[in-house]
C-alpha positions in Angstrom: -20.5 -3.7 18.0 -21.6 -1.5 15.1 -19.5 -3.3 12.6 -21.0 -6.6 13.6 -24.5 -5.4 13.4 -23.9 -3.7 10.0 -22.3 -6.9 8.7 -25.1 -9.1 10.0 -27.7 -6.9 8.3 -25.8 -6.8 5.0 -25.4 -10.5 5.1 -29.1 -11.0 5.8 -30.0 -8.8 2.8 -27.5 -10.7 0.6 -29.0 -14.0 1.6 -32.6 -12.9 1.3 -32.4 -10.8 -1.9 -30.0 -12.9 -4.0 -31.9 -15.3 -6.2 -28.6 -16.8 -7.4 -27.2 -17.5 -4.0 -25.8 -20.8 -5.1 -23.5 -19.0 -7.7 -19.8 -18.8 -7.1 -19.8 -15.0 -7.3 -22.5 -14.7 -4.7 -20.9 -17.0 -2.3 -17.6 -15.3 -2.9 -19.0 -11.9 -2.0 -20.4 -13.4 1.3 -17.0 -14.9 2.0 -15.2 -11.6 1.5 -17.8 -9.8 3.7 -17.4 -12.2 6.5 -13.6 -12.2 6.3 -13.5 -8.4 6.4 -15.8 -8.5 9.5 -13.4 -10.9 11.2 -10.4 -8.8 10.2 -12.0 -5.8 12.0 -12.3 -7.8 15.2 -8.7 -9.0 14.9 -7.6 -5.4 14.4 -9.4 -4.4 17.6 -7.7 -7.2 19.5 -4.3 -6.1 18.1 -4.9 -2.5 19.3 -5.8 -3.8 22.8 -2.5 -5.6 23.0 -0.1 -3.2 21.2 -1.8 0.1 20.8 -1.1 1.5 17.3 2.6 0.6 17.1 3.6 -1.4 14.0 4.8 -4.8 15.3 7.5 -5.7 12.7 8.9 -5.2 9.2 10.7 -2.1 7.8 8.3 0.3 9.6 8.5 -1.5 13.0 7.8 0.9 15.8 5.9 3.5 13.7 2.8 4.9 15.3 -0.1 4.3 13.0 -3.9 5.1 13.0 -6.9 2.9 13.8 -8.1 2.8 10.2 -7.0 2.4 6.6 -8.2 4.8 4.0 -8.4 1.9 1.6 -8.1 -1.8 2.3 -6.8 -3.8 5.2 -5.5 -2.5 8.6 -4.2 -5.6 10.4 -1.4 -6.4 7.9 -0.1 -2.9 8.2 -0.1 -3.1 12.0 1.5 -6.5 12.0 4.1 -5.2 9.6 3.6 -7.7 6.8 1.7 -5.5 4.4 3.1 -5.8 0.9 6.0 -7.8 2.3 7.0 -8.6 -1.3 8.5 -5.1 -1.4 10.4 -5.1 2.0 13.8 -6.1 0.6 13.5 -3.5 -2.2 12.6 -0.8 0.3 15.5 -1.7 2.5 17.8 -1.8 -0.5 16.7 1.7 -1.7 17.2 3.0 1.9 20.8 1.7 1.9 21.5 3.1 -1.5 21.3 6.6 -0.3 17.9 7.7 -1.7 17.5 11.3 -0.7 14.1 12.1 -2.3 10.9 10.1 -2.3 7.8 10.9 -4.5 4.8 9.1 -3.1 1.9 9.4 -5.6 -1.4 8.3 -4.0 -0.1 8.6 -0.4 -3.5 8.0 1.4 -3.1 8.4 5.1 0.6 8.1 4.9 1.7 4.5 5.5 4.5 4.7 3.0 5.2 8.4 3.1 5.8 8.4 6.9 7.2 4.9 6.9 9.8 5.8 4.3 10.6 9.1 6.1 11.4 7.1 9.2 13.4 4.5 7.2 15.3 7.2 5.3 15.9 9.9 7.9 18.0 11.9 5.5 15.4 12.0 2.7 12.6 14.4 1.8 9.3 12.7 1.1 6.9 14.5 -1.3 3.5 12.9 -0.7 0.6 13.6 -3.1 -3.1 12.7 -2.9 -6.1 14.3 -4.6 -8.3 13.6 -1.5 -8.2 16.3 1.1 -9.0 13.9 4.0 -6.1 11.7 3.0 -3.7 14.7 3.0 -4.9 15.7 6.5 -4.4 12.2 7.7 -0.9 12.0 6.2 0.0 15.3 7.9 -1.3 14.0 11.2 0.6 10.8 10.9 3.8 12.6 10.1 3.4 14.7 13.3 2.6 11.6 15.4 6.0 10.1 14.3 8.0 13.3 14.4 8.8 13.5 10.7 6.7 16.4 9.7 9.8 18.3 8.7 10.6 15.6 6.2 7.2 15.1 4.6 6.0 17.7 2.1 2.3 17.1 1.2 0.7 18.1 -2.0 -2.6 17.6 -3.9 -2.8 16.6 -7.6 0.4 15.3 -9.2 0.9 16.0 -12.9 3.6 14.5 -15.1 5.6 17.7 -15.6 6.5 17.5 -11.9 8.8 14.6 -12.6 11.4 17.1 -13.9 11.6 18.6 -10.4 13.4 15.5 -9.2 16.0 15.1 -11.9 19.5 15.1 -10.6 18.6 13.7 -7.2 18.7 10.1 -6.0 14.9 9.8 -6.3 12.5 6.9 -5.6 9.0 7.3 -7.1 6.5 5.2 -5.3 3.1 5.1 -7.1 -0.1 3.3 -6.1 -2.9 5.2 -7.9 -5.5 2.6 -8.8 -4.9 2.6 -12.6 -3.6 6.2 -12.9 -0.1 4.8 -13.4 -1.1 4.0 -17.0 -1.9 7.7 -17.7 1.1 9.3 -16.1 4.0 6.9 -16.2 5.1 8.0 -19.7 8.8 8.4 -20.0 8.7 9.6 -23.6 6.4 12.4 -22.6 8.0 13.0 -19.2 11.8 12.3 -19.6 12.5 12.9 -15.9 11.1 9.4 -15.4 14.1 7.9 -17.2 16.5 8.7 -14.4 14.6 7.8 -11.3 14.0 4.6 -9.3 10.4 3.4 -9.3 8.2 1.2 -7.4 4.8 0.9 -9.1 1.8 -1.1 -8.2 -0.1 -2.0 -11.4 -3.8 -2.7 -11.7 -4.4 -5.0 -14.7 -8.1 -5.4 -13.6 -8.6 -1.7 -14.3 -6.2 -1.4 -17.1 -5.8 -4.6 -19.0 -2.3 -5.0 -20.5 -0.8 -2.4 -18.2 2.1 -4.6 -17.1 3.2 -5.3 -20.7 2.9 -1.6 -21.6 5.1 -0.6 -18.6 7.7 -3.2 -19.6 7.8 -1.8 -23.1 7.9 1.9 -21.9 10.6 1.4 -19.3 12.6 -1.5 -20.7 15.1 0.7 -22.7 16.1 2.7 -19.6 15.5 0.5 -16.5 16.3 -2.9 -15.1 12.8 -4.2 -14.1 11.8 -6.8 -11.6 8.2 -8.0 -11.2 7.1 -8.7 -7.7 3.9 -10.8 -7.4 1.7 -11.5 -4.4 2.7 -14.6 -2.5 2.1 -16.3 0.8 3.1 -14.5 4.0 5.8 -15.9 6.2 6.5 -13.8 9.3 6.6 -13.9 13.1 3.1 -13.1 14.4 2.4 -11.5 17.8 2.2 -14.2 20.5 -1.5 -13.8 21.1 -2.2 -14.2 17.3 -0.1 -17.4 17.2 -2.6 -18.9 19.7 -5.6 -18.3 17.4 -6.8 -20.7 14.8 -5.1 -20.9 11.4 -8.1 -19.3 9.7 -7.8 -16.2 11.9 -4.0 -16.1 11.2 -4.7 -16.2 7.4 -7.4 -13.5 7.7 -5.0 -11.3 9.8 -2.5 -11.1 7.0 -5.0 -10.9 4.1 -4.7 -7.6 2.2 -8.3 -7.5 0.8 -7.1 -7.8 -2.8 -9.8 -8.9 -5.2 -7.4 -9.4 -8.1 -3.6 -9.6 -8.5 -1.8 -6.2 -8.5 1.8 -7.0 -9.4 4.5 -4.4 -8.6 7.2 -3.3 -10.9 10.5 -2.4 -9.2 12.6 -0.4 -11.7 16.2 0.9 -11.4 17.8 3.1 -14.1 20.3 1.2 -16.1 22.8 4.0 -15.9 
């Protein structure tokens, strides 16, 4: 149990070395550490019961991987990950989106999931990390959508013009990079596309307000904020304690990262 040993040692060092252990921040770090350790054990149990098939949600049945490049694994496997966006994803799929631009694709959860959800669409998946691109390509092959998913490296703003005239959905989760590239006055192609954007106010204070100002003239904008999870859990997870159920759906967020769902007014 390497994860258990590593966590135990990290916890031991945290307790021994922190002279301010009674502070809220220190105890909060310990809580997060222990919850992430428990989430790893729950993920292993999930895989024992279900393999790597996603249990529910818009990507139900998708073959996944036993890791997440960033953040949580269990909510992705259960199918409740970022459930605040599920209705929007289904609505875009039903609206005939034929092109998806995924900026910050990581190992391909959304790139491959949206390719499966929108079998007629081409998904352009971008990530600056080579390992992430390899993982995305592998995930596309596992799910038989490698012909739909086009993988690229760095995305620059001028590329938005390549998707003008199509029914395009731009999906961006780029850890603050959204503030630098989502500039419709500089890249006018943004004015005509659908957008789902995860914002990161902790990294870029005021970013939500700036996006509302930038896109307000051209888009109808809805803000989706993190909320409690309500979904059907796998039967074995229903039998665990409430704390384990809460940890299973926890997405490891340290701060709020509201999404903006934007549709062109025209």
